[in-house]
C-alpha positions as CSV (number, residue, x, y, z in Angstrom):
1,I,100.9,86.9,119.4
2,D,100.6,85.1,116.3
3,A,97.9,87.4,114.5
4,R,96.7,84.2,112.5
5,T,96.4,81.4,115.3
6,G,96.6,83.6,118.4
7,D,99.7,81.6,119.8
8,W,102.1,83.0,121.7
9,V,105.2,84.4,120.1
10,D,109.0,84.7,121.7
11,P,110.0,88.0,120.3
12,G,113.7,88.2,119.1
13,E,113.9,91.7,120.2
14,V,111.4,94.3,121.9
15,H,112.4,98.2,121.8
16,V,110.5,100.5,124.1
17,G,111.3,103.9,122.7
18,D,114.9,103.7,122.0
19,A,116.0,101.4,124.4
20,P,115.9,97.4,123.8
21,T,114.2,95.3,126.5
22,T,114.9,91.8,127.5
23,T,111.8,89.3,127.0
24,R,110.7,85.9,128.3
25,R,108.1,84.1,126.7
26,G,106.7,87.2,125.0
27,F,106.4,89.2,128.0
28,F,108.6,92.3,128.9
29,L,108.3,95.0,132.0
30,V,109.7,98.5,131.7
31,Q,109.9,100.8,134.7
32,D,110.5,104.4,135.3
33,V,109.0,105.3,131.6
34,P,108.1,109.0,131.7
35,P,104.6,109.4,130.8
36,G,103.4,110.4,127.4
37,P,103.5,109.1,124.0
38,L,105.8,106.0,123.5
39,L,106.1,103.4,120.5
40,I,107.1,100.1,121.3
41,H,108.9,98.0,118.2
42,V,108.7,94.0,118.6
43,S,110.4,91.7,115.8
44,A,110.4,87.9,115.8
45,P,111.9,85.6,113.3
46,G,109.3,84.7,110.8
47,F,107.0,87.5,111.3
48,A,106.7,91.2,109.9
49,P,107.8,93.6,112.6
50,G,105.5,95.2,115.0
51,T,105.0,98.4,116.3
52,K,102.4,99.8,118.7
53,P,101.9,103.4,119.9
54,V,100.9,103.6,123.3
55,E,100.1,106.9,125.8
56,V,101.8,106.1,129.2
57,P,99.7,107.8,132.0
58,Q,100.9,109.9,135.0
59,N,100.4,107.3,137.3
60,G,100.0,103.5,136.8
61,G,100.8,101.2,134.0
62,V,100.0,100.1,130.8
63,F,99.2,96.7,129.6
64,V,100.2,96.2,125.7
65,N,98.8,93.1,124.0
66,L,101.1,93.5,120.2
67,S,100.0,91.0,117.5
68,L,102.5,90.1,114.9
69,L,101.9,88.9,111.4
70,P,103.6,85.7,110.0
71,F,105.3,85.9,106.5
72,D,103.3,84.4,103.5
73,A,106.4,83.9,101.4
74,T,110.2,84.5,101.2
75,A,112.4,84.8,98.5
76,T,116.3,84.8,98.3
77,F,117.9,86.7,95.0
78,D,121.1,88.6,94.0
79,A,119.9,92.1,94.4
80,S,122.2,93.4,91.3
81,E,119.8,91.0,89.2
82,G,116.3,92.3,91.2
83,G,114.1,89.6,92.3
84,T,110.3,89.1,93.3
85,V,108.8,87.6,96.2
86,S,105.1,86.3,95.6
87,T,102.4,84.7,97.9
88,D,100.4,81.8,96.8
89,D,97.4,84.0,96.4
90,G,99.2,85.9,93.7
91,T,100.1,89.0,96.1
92,S,103.5,90.0,95.0
93,V,106.5,92.4,95.1
94,T,109.1,92.9,92.5
95,F,112.4,94.6,93.0
96,P,114.2,96.1,89.9
97,P,118.1,95.7,89.6
98,C,118.8,98.8,90.8
99,A,116.6,98.9,94.0
100,M,119.6,97.3,96.2
101,E,122.9,98.1,94.1
102,G,126.0,96.4,95.8
103,M,123.8,94.4,98.3
104,G,124.9,90.9,96.9
105,A,122.4,88.3,98.1
106,V,119.1,89.5,99.7
107,T,116.2,88.0,101.5
108,A,112.8,89.5,101.0
109,S,109.7,88.3,103.1
110,L,106.1,89.3,102.5
111,A,102.8,89.3,104.6
112,S,99.5,90.4,103.1
113,V,96.3,91.3,104.7
114,E,93.3,91.2,102.5
115,V,90.1,93.7,103.1
116,L,87.0,93.5,101.1
117,A,87.2,96.6,98.6
118,K,83.6,98.0,99.7
119,G,85.6,98.6,103.0
120,G,84.2,95.9,105.3
121,V,87.0,93.5,107.1
122,K,86.8,90.0,106.0
123,S,86.3,88.7,109.9
124,S,89.2,86.1,109.6
125,N,91.7,88.9,108.5
126,W,90.7,91.6,111.0
127,C,93.7,90.2,113.4
128,G,96.1,90.3,110.6
129,L,95.4,93.9,109.7
130,N,95.4,94.8,113.5
131,A,98.9,93.2,113.5
132,M,100.2,95.7,110.9
133,R,102.7,98.4,112.2
134,G,100.9,101.5,114.1
135,D,97.2,102.1,114.3
136,F,96.7,103.5,110.8
137,S,96.9,107.2,111.9
138,T,98.7,109.3,109.4
139,D,101.4,112.1,109.8
140,Q,98.7,114.5,108.8
141,G,96.6,113.5,111.5
142,E,94.0,111.4,109.8
143,M,92.9,107.9,110.0
144,L,93.4,105.6,107.0
145,M,90.8,103.5,105.4
146,T,92.4,100.3,103.8
147,Y,91.8,97.8,100.9
148,G,94.3,95.7,102.3
149,A,98.1,95.9,103.7
150,V,101.4,94.0,102.8
151,A,104.1,94.0,105.1
152,I,107.7,93.7,103.1
153,D,110.9,93.0,104.8
154,V,114.2,93.0,103.1
155,R,117.5,91.7,104.6
156,D,121.1,91.6,103.6
157,G,123.4,88.3,104.1
158,E,124.1,89.5,107.4
159,G,120.3,89.7,108.7
160,N,120.4,93.6,108.7
161,P,117.3,95.6,107.2
162,V,117.8,96.9,103.4
163,D,115.9,100.0,102.0
164,V,115.3,100.2,98.5
165,G,117.4,102.8,96.6
166,D,116.4,106.1,95.2
167,C,116.7,104.9,91.5
168,A,113.5,102.9,91.6
169,S,110.6,101.9,93.5
170,A,109.4,98.1,94.0
171,D,106.4,97.1,92.1
172,L,103.4,95.9,94.4
173,Q,100.8,93.7,93.0
174,L,97.6,92.8,95.1
175,R,95.9,89.7,94.4
176,P,94.2,89.2,91.2
177,G,90.5,89.0,90.8
178,R,89.4,91.5,93.3
179,E,87.1,94.9,92.7
180,L,89.4,97.7,93.1
181,P,89.4,101.7,92.1
182,E,91.5,102.3,89.1
183,A,94.3,104.1,91.5
184,I,95.1,103.3,95.3
185,D,97.2,105.6,97.4
186,Q,99.9,104.0,98.8
187,W,101.3,104.8,102.1
188,K,104.2,103.5,103.9
189,F,104.9,102.9,107.7
190,D,107.7,105.3,109.4
191,P,109.0,103.6,112.2
192,D,110.8,106.8,113.7
193,V,107.4,108.7,114.2
194,G,105.0,105.9,114.2
195,K,102.7,107.3,111.6
196,W,102.1,106.2,107.9
197,T,102.9,108.5,105.1
198,E,101.9,108.9,101.7
């Protein structure tokens, strides 16, 4: 489901655990899944990838409703020169030249969700925050409280995901003019374990 409009999204790929699954108009059915924790990964063109942790019961099934957040901005640039992708409201991510050496042209996409600084979620953005990957639980067993979340997706010319290299990190700027603390811990989602890590 599109987190902003509520429309159905036809996903390009659904992975239940490690197994790819075919879909039809956004629906999928997986049978003979052992009970226990499971991660469902969904991707669709124009949307930030989604991941949802579920608990498969001993008997019966699980209905999973997963929202995807559409990208707000996309930019293509030469990785050797670095580049910036920014939204109309001023949220941006800048990649230094050494971040993706040898990658040639890359396309970076950005989706952001703003949360009120005092901890209250803007009602229009609750669905967007819910569409971020995972359930905001950390690898340390805690739940995150967030000022906002940004989904960043970088792909090479073949459409393969690209990671930022070890030489530097990307610079994230949240929308200007917001009341925020001087320092905010930044967390990233680890899709392999379905948790947020600092």
